[in-house]
C-alpha positions as CSV (number, residue, x, y, z in Angstrom):
1,M,-8.5,-7.9,4.8
2,E,-8.6,-4.3,4.0
3,D,-7.3,-2.7,0.7
4,Y,-5.0,0.3,1.0
5,I,-4.5,2.6,-2.0
6,K,-2.3,5.6,-2.5
7,R,-4.2,9.0,-2.4
8,E,-2.3,10.5,-5.2
9,D,-3.1,7.3,-7.6
10,A,-6.9,7.8,-6.8
11,I,-6.7,11.6,-7.6
12,K,-4.8,10.7,-10.8
13,V,-7.6,8.6,-11.9
14,L,-10.3,11.4,-11.2
15,A,-8.1,13.9,-13.1
16,D,-7.8,11.5,-15.8
17,A,-11.6,11.0,-15.9
18,C,-12.0,14.8,-15.9
19,E,-9.6,15.2,-19.0
20,K,-11.9,12.8,-21.0
21,C,-15.0,14.7,-19.8
22,M,-16.9,16.4,-22.8
23,W,-17.7,19.4,-20.5
24,N,-14.3,20.9,-21.1
25,L,-12.3,19.4,-24.0
26,N,-9.2,21.8,-23.1
27,G,-9.0,20.1,-19.7
28,H,-8.5,22.1,-16.5
29,D,-5.7,24.1,-14.8
30,D,-4.8,22.8,-11.5
31,D,-4.9,26.2,-9.9
32,E,-8.4,26.7,-11.3
33,F,-10.1,23.4,-11.1
34,P,-13.8,24.3,-11.7
35,V,-16.8,22.0,-10.7
36,C,-17.7,19.8,-13.7
37,K,-21.5,19.6,-13.6
38,T,-21.2,16.2,-15.5
39,C,-18.8,14.2,-13.7
40,Y,-18.2,16.4,-10.2
41,V,-14.4,15.6,-10.3
42,T,-13.6,18.5,-8.0
43,Y,-16.1,17.4,-5.3
44,S,-14.8,13.7,-5.7
45,R,-11.1,15.0,-5.4
46,N,-12.0,16.9,-2.4
47,E,-13.7,14.0,-0.8
48,V,-10.6,11.7,-1.5
49,N,-8.5,14.4,0.1
50,A,-10.7,14.6,3.2
51,I,-10.3,10.8,4.1
52,P,-8.2,10.2,7.1
53,S,-4.9,8.4,6.1
54,E,-4.1,5.0,7.8
55,D,-0.8,4.1,9.2
56,V,0.3,1.3,7.4
57,A,3.7,-0.5,6.4
58,P,4.4,-2.7,3.5
59,V,4.2,-6.3,4.1
60,V,7.7,-7.9,4.1
61,H,7.9,-11.8,3.1
62,G,10.6,-14.0,4.3
63,K,11.3,-17.8,4.7
64,W,12.6,-20.0,7.5
65,N,15.9,-21.5,6.6
66,E,16.7,-24.4,8.9
67,K,19.9,-23.7,11.2
68,K,21.9,-26.6,12.7
69,G,25.1,-25.8,14.4
70,L,26.9,-26.7,17.6
71,Y,25.1,-24.1,19.8
72,E,22.3,-23.1,17.4
73,V,19.4,-25.2,16.5
74,G,16.2,-23.7,15.0
75,Y,15.2,-21.6,12.1
76,K,16.7,-18.5,10.7
77,C,14.7,-15.7,9.3
78,S,15.8,-14.7,5.9
79,V,15.0,-11.1,6.6
80,C,16.5,-10.3,9.8
81,G,18.6,-13.2,10.6
82,E,17.1,-14.0,13.9
83,I,16.9,-17.5,15.2
84,S,13.6,-19.0,16.2
85,C,13.0,-22.4,17.9
86,C,10.1,-23.0,15.6
87,K,8.5,-22.2,12.3
88,G,5.8,-19.6,12.9
89,N,3.6,-17.7,10.5
90,F,5.7,-14.5,11.3
91,C,9.2,-13.8,12.6
92,P,8.9,-12.7,16.2
93,D,11.8,-10.2,15.7
94,C,11.1,-8.4,12.5
95,G,7.4,-9.4,11.8
96,A,8.2,-10.8,8.3
97,D,5.5,-12.9,6.9
98,M,6.5,-16.5,6.6
99,R,3.2,-17.8,5.1
100,S,4.4,-18.0,1.5
101,E,6.4,-20.9,2.0
C-alpha cells in the first residue's frame, strides 16, 4: 500500500531543517530563499514541488448494521444508509471500508 503525504508538510519539514542549519543563523526570507551549500534545502523544496500530485480521497470507515424488517432484510451501511444483501469489505454504494469490524 502506498503512503501519501501533504506537500505542505514536507516543505515545512525542509524549512524547519533549514532554520536549524548553521549556514544561516538568521534563517531565510521566503522571497529570497538562497541555496544552502550545507543542506540544499532550496533544491529539495523545488524537487518536492515538482513531484506530480495524486488524486486521492480519504478512507471512510463504516460498519454493517443488521437490518430486519417486513420488506427489508440485509445489512445497512452506517455511512450512507444503503441496504446490502451481504456483508462485504466495502459498501457497494458509497465505498466505505467495512474491514474494521
